[in-house]
C-alpha positions in Angstrom: 38.3 -82.6 -5.8 38.5 -82.2 -9.5 35.5 -82.8 -11.7 35.5 -85.9 -13.9 35.0 -85.5 -17.6 33.3 -87.9 -20.0 36.5 -89.8 -20.4 37.5 -90.1 -16.8 37.4 -93.6 -15.3 37.3 -94.2 -11.6 37.1 -97.6 -10.1 36.3 -99.0 -13.6 33.2 -96.8 -14.0 33.1 -94.1 -16.6 32.1 -90.8 -15.0 29.8 -88.6 -17.2 29.9 -84.8 -17.3 27.3 -82.9 -15.3 24.5 -81.4 -17.4 25.9 -77.9 -17.1 29.4 -79.0 -18.1 28.0 -80.8 -21.1 26.0 -77.8 -22.1 29.1 -75.6 -21.9 30.7 -77.8 -24.6 28.1 -76.8 -27.1 29.1 -74.7 -30.1 27.4 -71.6 -28.8 30.1 -71.5 -26.1 33.0 -72.2 -28.5 34.9 -69.1 -29.7 37.7 -71.3 -31.0 37.9 -74.2 -33.3 38.6 -77.7 -32.0 41.9 -77.6 -34.0 43.1 -74.4 -32.3 45.9 -74.7 -29.7 45.0 -75.1 -26.0 45.9 -71.4 -25.3 43.3 -70.3 -27.8 40.8 -72.7 -26.4 41.4 -71.3 -22.9 41.2 -67.7 -24.1 37.9 -68.4 -26.0 36.3 -69.6 -22.8 37.0 -66.2 -21.3 35.6 -64.3 -24.3 32.6 -62.1 -23.4 29.9 -63.8 -25.5 30.7 -67.3 -24.4 31.3 -66.1 -20.8 28.1 -64.1 -20.8 26.1 -67.0 -22.1 27.5 -69.2 -19.3 26.6 -66.5 -16.7 23.0 -66.1 -18.0 22.5 -69.9 -18.3 23.7 -70.4 -14.7 21.4 -67.5 -13.5 18.5 -69.2 -15.3 19.4 -72.5 -13.5 18.4 -70.7 -10.2 14.8 -70.4 -11.5 12.7 -68.6 -14.1 13.1 -64.8 -14.2 13.0 -61.7 -16.4 16.1 -60.1 -17.9 16.4 -57.6 -15.0 16.4 -60.3 -12.3 18.8 -62.4 -14.4 21.1 -59.4 -14.8 21.1 -59.0 -11.0 21.9 -62.6 -10.5 24.8 -62.7 -12.9 26.2 -59.2 -12.7 25.5 -58.1 -16.3 23.5 -55.3 -17.6 19.9 -56.1 -18.7 20.6 -55.4 -22.3 23.6 -57.7 -22.2 21.4 -60.4 -20.7 18.7 -59.8 -23.4 21.2 -60.4 -26.2 22.4 -63.6 -24.6 18.9 -64.9 -24.0 18.3 -64.6 -27.7 21.4 -66.7 -28.4 20.4 -69.3 -25.8 16.9 -69.5 -27.2 18.3 -69.9 -30.8 20.3 -72.9 -29.5 17.4 -74.4 -27.6 18.9 -73.8 -24.2 16.4 -71.1 -22.9 12.7 -70.6 -23.5 10.0 -68.2 -22.6 7.5 -69.3 -19.9 4.6 -67.3 -21.3 4.4 -65.3 -18.1 5.5 -61.8 -17.4 8.2 -60.6 -14.9 9.2 -57.3 -13.3 5.7 -56.0 -12.9 4.6 -57.1 -16.3 7.2 -55.2 -18.2 9.4 -58.2 -19.2 8.9 -61.7 -20.4 9.9 -64.5 -18.1 12.6 -67.0 -19.2 13.6 -70.5 -18.0 16.1 -73.2 -18.9 14.8 -75.2 -21.8 
């Protein structure tokens, strides 16, 4: 079953995007301009920064964690996760919990 987008209509009811799908439409995930051709749009979605942000955000959706645990969840290296956490925080998508993780060596993050 395909996912409805914000413009899909089924049985006369407009179906809204899921929260994660709507979040992925934010500029932080855009590596192409809206005016770029579809092939560029598709390639941009596969670009590392946008892709890494998606992976980290999806790993955060499983629950609060430090960068090492998030790296384990999404298959990235901890330093890659740390860079993307900073991007997600700057855009208001992730925040610190105020607690420590990984034996007190890391800060714990959660979805904002």
